[in-house]
C-alpha positions as CSV (number, residue, x, y, z in Angstrom):
1,M,0.4,0.8,0.2
2,T,1.5,3.4,-0.7
3,A,2.4,5.7,1.9
4,I,0.0,9.4,1.1
5,T,2.9,12.3,1.2
6,A,1.3,15.8,2.7
7,P,1.6,18.2,0.5
8,T,4.7,20.3,1.0
9,L,2.8,23.6,1.5
10,L,-0.2,24.5,3.0
11,P,-2.4,26.0,-0.1
12,D,-3.3,29.2,-1.2
13,R,-6.3,30.7,0.9
14,H,-6.5,33.6,-1.7
15,P,-5.2,32.4,-4.9
16,T,-6.7,36.1,-6.5
17,P,-5.4,38.5,-3.8
18,D,-4.8,42.3,-3.5
19,F,-1.6,40.9,-2.8
20,F,-0.6,44.4,-1.3
21,I,-2.2,47.1,-2.0
22,C,0.4,49.2,-3.0
23,D,2.7,50.2,-6.0
24,V,2.8,46.7,-8.4
25,F,6.8,47.1,-8.7
26,D,7.5,46.4,-5.2
27,A,4.2,43.6,-4.9
28,S,6.3,41.1,-3.2
29,P,7.1,40.9,0.2
30,K,10.5,42.3,1.8
31,D,12.3,40.8,4.8
32,D,15.2,43.0,6.9
33,L,18.5,41.4,6.2
34,G,19.4,41.6,9.9
35,T,16.6,38.7,11.5
36,M,17.2,36.7,8.2
37,E,20.9,36.7,9.0
38,H,20.1,36.4,12.9
39,P,18.1,34.3,14.9
40,V,15.3,36.5,17.1
41,F,12.2,34.6,16.4
42,S,11.7,31.8,18.1
43,L,10.7,28.3,16.0
44,S,8.7,26.6,18.6
45,T,4.4,26.6,18.6
46,R,4.1,26.9,22.3
47,P,4.7,30.1,24.5
48,D,8.5,30.7,24.4
49,K,9.3,31.9,27.6
50,R,13.0,31.3,27.3
51,I,16.2,33.8,26.9
52,L,17.8,33.9,23.7
53,S,21.8,34.3,23.8
54,Y,22.9,34.3,20.7
55,A,26.9,35.4,19.5
56,H,28.3,34.9,16.0
57,N,31.0,36.3,14.0
58,G,31.3,39.5,16.1
59,T,27.7,40.1,16.2
60,T,25.6,39.6,20.3
61,I,21.8,39.4,20.3
62,E,20.1,39.0,24.0
63,V,15.8,38.0,23.6
64,V,14.4,38.4,26.8
65,P,9.9,37.3,25.9
66,S,7.5,38.6,27.9
67,V,5.1,36.3,29.9
68,K,3.5,36.2,27.0
69,G,5.9,34.2,25.3
70,R,9.0,34.9,22.6
71,A,7.3,36.4,18.9
72,T,7.2,33.8,16.6
73,I,8.2,33.0,13.2
74,H,5.1,33.3,12.0
75,D,4.4,35.9,15.0
76,K,7.1,38.0,11.8
77,D,4.4,38.3,9.0
78,I,3.5,41.4,10.4
79,L,7.2,42.5,10.1
80,I,7.3,41.4,6.9
81,F,3.4,42.8,5.6
82,C,4.8,46.5,6.9
83,I,8.5,46.0,5.4
84,S,6.6,45.4,1.9
85,Q,4.1,48.1,2.5
86,L,6.2,51.5,3.5
87,M,9.1,50.0,0.8
88,S,6.1,50.0,-1.9
89,A,6.0,53.9,-0.3
90,L,9.8,54.4,-0.1
91,N,10.0,53.2,-4.3
92,A,7.4,55.1,-5.4
93,G,8.8,58.5,-3.5
94,R,6.7,58.7,-0.7
95,V,7.2,59.9,2.8
96,I,7.2,57.4,5.1
97,S,6.3,56.6,8.7
98,R,7.9,54.4,11.8
99,K,3.9,54.8,12.4
100,L,1.0,52.4,9.5
101,T,-2.3,51.9,9.7
102,L,-3.1,48.7,8.4
103,K,-6.3,47.2,7.4
104,A,-6.6,43.8,9.7
105,H,-7.8,42.2,6.7
106,D,-5.9,42.5,4.4
107,L,-2.2,41.5,6.8
108,L,-4.4,38.2,6.7
109,V,-5.2,38.0,3.3
110,A,-1.2,38.8,2.6
111,T,-0.3,36.1,4.3
112,N,-2.0,33.3,3.8
113,R,-3.7,33.2,6.9
114,D,-7.5,31.9,7.0
115,T,-10.0,35.0,7.6
116,S,-11.8,33.6,10.4
117,G,-12.8,35.2,13.9
118,D,-9.9,33.5,16.0
119,A,-7.4,34.8,13.2
120,Y,-8.4,38.1,14.5
121,T,-7.2,36.8,17.8
122,R,-4.3,35.1,17.0
123,L,-3.4,38.9,15.3
124,K,-4.2,40.5,19.0
125,D,-1.7,38.0,20.4
126,A,0.5,38.5,17.7
127,F,1.3,42.7,18.0
128,E,1.1,41.7,21.9
129,R,4.4,39.6,21.4
130,L,6.0,41.9,19.1
131,A,5.6,44.3,21.8
132,G,6.6,42.9,24.8
133,T,9.5,40.7,23.3
134,R,12.6,42.5,23.4
135,I,16.1,42.2,22.2
136,T,19.7,43.8,23.2
137,T,22.0,43.6,20.5
138,N,24.9,45.2,18.5
139,M,23.1,43.9,14.7
140,T,24.1,46.8,12.4
141,T,21.5,47.9,10.2
142,G,21.6,50.5,7.4
143,G,25.7,50.2,7.7
144,I,25.7,51.7,12.0
145,E,26.5,49.3,15.0
146,T,25.3,50.4,18.1
147,T,24.0,48.5,21.0
148,Q,20.5,48.8,22.2
149,G,17.7,47.1,23.7
150,F,14.6,48.2,22.2
151,G,10.6,46.0,21.3
152,L,11.0,44.2,17.5
153,I,7.9,46.8,17.5
154,D,7.0,50.5,20.1
155,S,3.7,49.4,19.8
156,W,0.1,49.6,19.1
157,E,-3.4,50.3,19.3
158,I,-6.5,48.8,17.6
159,R,-7.9,51.6,15.7
160,R,-11.4,50.3,14.7
161,R,-13.6,47.0,16.2
162,S,-16.5,45.9,14.3
163,R,-19.6,45.7,16.0
164,G,-18.4,41.5,16.2
165,G,-15.8,42.7,18.0
166,R,-13.5,42.1,15.3
167,M,-10.1,44.2,14.2
168,I,-10.6,46.2,11.8
169,S,-7.6,48.3,11.5
170,V,-4.8,48.7,13.7
171,Q,-1.7,51.4,13.8
172,V,1.6,50.1,14.6
173,T,4.9,51.8,15.4
174,L,7.7,49.8,14.7
175,S,11.3,50.1,16.8
176,E,13.9,52.8,15.1
177,W,15.8,50.1,14.5
178,L,13.8,48.1,12.2
179,F,12.8,51.5,10.5
180,R,15.9,52.2,10.1
181,A,17.0,49.1,8.1
182,V,13.5,50.0,5.9
183,Q,15.2,53.5,5.2
184,T,18.6,52.2,3.9
185,K,16.6,49.2,1.9
186,S,18.6,46.8,4.0
187,V,16.0,44.3,2.7
188,L,15.5,41.8,0.6
189,T,12.4,40.2,-1.3
190,L,10.8,36.9,-0.4
191,S,9.2,34.0,-2.8
192,R,5.5,34.5,-1.6
193,D,5.0,31.0,-1.0
194,Y,7.0,31.8,2.2
195,F,3.7,32.2,3.7
196,R,2.6,29.0,2.6
197,L,5.6,26.8,4.9
198,R,3.9,25.0,7.5
199,K,7.1,24.4,9.5
200,P,8.7,27.3,11.5
201,L,11.8,25.4,10.8
202,E,11.5,26.1,7.0
203,R,10.8,29.7,7.3
204,R,14.2,29.8,8.9
205,I,16.1,28.0,6.9
206,Y,14.0,29.8,3.9
207,E,15.3,32.4,4.9
208,L,19.0,31.9,5.7
209,A,19.0,30.0,2.1
210,R,17.5,33.8,0.9
211,K,19.6,36.1,2.4
212,H,23.5,33.4,2.1
213,C,22.7,32.6,-1.3
214,G,21.6,35.5,-2.4
215,R,23.0,35.7,-6.4
216,Q,24.8,33.0,-5.5
217,P,23.7,29.2,-7.4
218,E,24.6,27.5,-4.3
219,W,25.8,27.9,-0.8
220,G,26.9,25.5,1.0
221,V,26.7,25.3,5.0
222,S,28.1,23.2,7.8
223,V,24.6,22.2,10.0
224,A,26.8,22.9,13.2
225,T,27.1,26.5,11.8
226,L,23.0,26.1,10.3
227,H,21.8,25.2,13.7
228,K,24.1,27.8,15.3
229,K,22.6,30.4,12.7
230,S,18.4,29.5,13.0
231,G,18.2,29.4,17.2
232,S,16.3,26.3,16.7
233,A,16.1,24.7,20.5
234,A,16.7,20.7,19.2
235,P,19.5,18.3,19.8
236,L,21.3,18.8,16.5
237,R,20.8,15.1,15.7
238,V,17.0,16.0,15.6
239,F,17.7,19.3,14.3
240,R,20.1,17.3,11.4
241,A,16.9,14.6,10.7
242,A,14.9,17.5,10.6
243,L,17.0,19.3,7.7
244,R,17.2,15.4,5.5
245,K,13.6,16.0,5.9
246,M,14.0,19.0,3.4
247,T,16.2,17.8,0.6
248,G,13.3,16.3,-1.1
249,P,12.3,18.4,-4.8
250,D,10.8,21.6,-4.5
251,H,10.3,21.8,-0.7
252,L,11.7,24.7,0.1
253,P,10.3,27.9,-2.6
254,E,13.6,28.7,-5.3
255,Y,15.9,26.5,-3.1
256,D,16.8,22.7,-3.3
257,I,19.0,21.3,-0.4
258,T,21.6,18.6,-0.8
259,E,23.5,16.9,1.7
260,A,27.3,16.8,1.2
261,P,30.5,15.3,2.9
262,G,31.8,16.0,6.1
263,D,27.9,17.3,7.8
264,L,27.9,20.2,5.6
265,M,24.3,21.2,3.7
266,L,24.4,22.2,-0.1
267,F,21.3,24.8,-1.2
268,T,20.6,24.8,-5.0
269,R,18.7,28.6,-6.5
270,R,16.4,27.0,-8.5
271,S,15.7,30.4,-9.4
272,R,16.8,34.1,-8.4
273,V,14.6,36.4,-7.2
274,V,14.6,39.1,-9.6
275,E,14.4,42.8,-7.6
276,P,12.7,46.4,-7.8
277,G,14.9,47.7,-10.2
278,Q,16.8,45.4,-12.0
279,A,13.8,43.6,-14.5
280,P,12.5,46.8,-17.2
281,L,10.1,48.8,-15.9
282,L,5.9,48.9,-17.5
283,S,3.5,51.5,-18.1
284,V,-0.1,51.9,-15.9
285,E,-1.3,51.7,-19.7
286,A,0.9,48.4,-20.0
287,L,-1.1,46.4,-16.9
288,E,-4.1,47.7,-18.2
289,A,-3.7,46.1,-21.9
290,A,-2.7,43.0,-20.0
291,R,-6.2,43.0,-17.8
292,A,-8.0,43.2,-21.2
293,I,-6.0,40.2,-21.9
294,L,-6.7,38.4,-19.4
295,P,-9.1,39.6,-17.1
296,G,-10.1,38.1,-13.6
297,T,-6.4,36.9,-13.3
298,D,-3.9,38.2,-11.3
299,I,-2.0,40.9,-12.7
300,Y,0.9,41.5,-10.0
301,A,1.4,37.8,-9.9
302,L,2.2,37.5,-13.8
303,H,4.1,40.6,-14.0
304,A,5.7,38.7,-11.4
305,Q,6.0,35.6,-13.6
306,W,7.5,37.6,-16.6
307,Q,10.5,39.2,-14.7
308,A,11.3,35.8,-14.3
309,Y,11.3,34.8,-17.7
310,W,13.0,37.8,-18.8
311,D,15.8,37.1,-15.9
312,R,16.0,33.5,-16.9
313,S,16.5,34.2,-20.7
314,G,18.9,36.2,-19.8
315,Q,18.6,39.8,-19.1
316,A,18.0,41.0,-22.3
317,V,17.7,44.9,-22.7
318,L,14.6,46.4,-24.0
319,R,14.0,48.7,-26.4
320,N,10.0,48.2,-25.6
321,P,9.7,46.1,-22.5
322,D,5.8,47.0,-22.8
323,Q,5.5,45.5,-26.5
324,A,7.4,42.7,-25.0
325,F,5.3,41.9,-21.7
326,L,2.5,42.0,-23.4
327,G,3.8,39.6,-26.5
328,W,4.9,37.4,-24.1
329,L,1.6,37.3,-21.9
330,R,-0.4,36.9,-25.7
331,K,1.2,33.9,-25.6
332,Q,-0.2,32.7,-22.1
333,A,-3.5,33.2,-23.2
334,E,-3.6,31.3,-26.2
335,G,-2.2,27.7,-24.2
336,P,0.1,26.6,-21.1
337,A,2.6,28.6,-19.9
338,R,5.6,28.6,-22.0
339,S,7.7,30.3,-19.2
């Protein structure tokens, strides 16, 4: 009898969302380099009240949880959403501030969460953990190294509730440390499938691969170093076994993992995320024309697919990016995707 293997990724709960209500050229989720590089968030699915002490290559971090526990890797979705909104505004030339007003429903949809009543309760708990977790570190942001203590967010406030008690909008004030990372564009684009990863460790390993592979085709790292940088509290042998479960094909977005001699793990990039500004820019008129060619589709996702196609094809210099994009799109409309 053949065993049934569980799907690697969670289902896409919102297949045609207004993914981020922001500039289409910067619609992908963004993560800050500091917390991608070093462990800050708990990988536990239960309240984690342990103090994390970490030191690596001159960087020191101490993370002290509140009575609610340390902020988790899933709580980080809120920060990714905030960073993405701010980066969109920054790239569009708009003035940005540490204080943001967010629509709770947009946040849930963008991070592939359900929108039930319980989801809003969990969101409130996440805000409390983010505000209550205290960090003392000399981690560099924006080229500045300072030793300081701070919370991941300075404050949060529910601005409106529905009659049923659900959170409608919330005002969040980010820490100066995190805001500086945005101002200096010390961020990287993540795959949207990041939010579909089931396990906290999978998310953390993807972050590390994304940060360290960069534009390289591959990245090799010892299991011991990966264990330290992940922040996993599991024994090394348990951690190694968990990594081996990730070595199947297409387990992580963008990267394949293979085990190498010498207790090493090798991360190989399948395709590169195209950063904003690298790919040819499209006009608003081209995007409107694209909607007419394939009505009802997520035009932002199609734009990202075309960017990836352009990247894999050698990043040719295009005299007319609009025509190139619309020509590619018409081919998609004629039959199976050829990207």
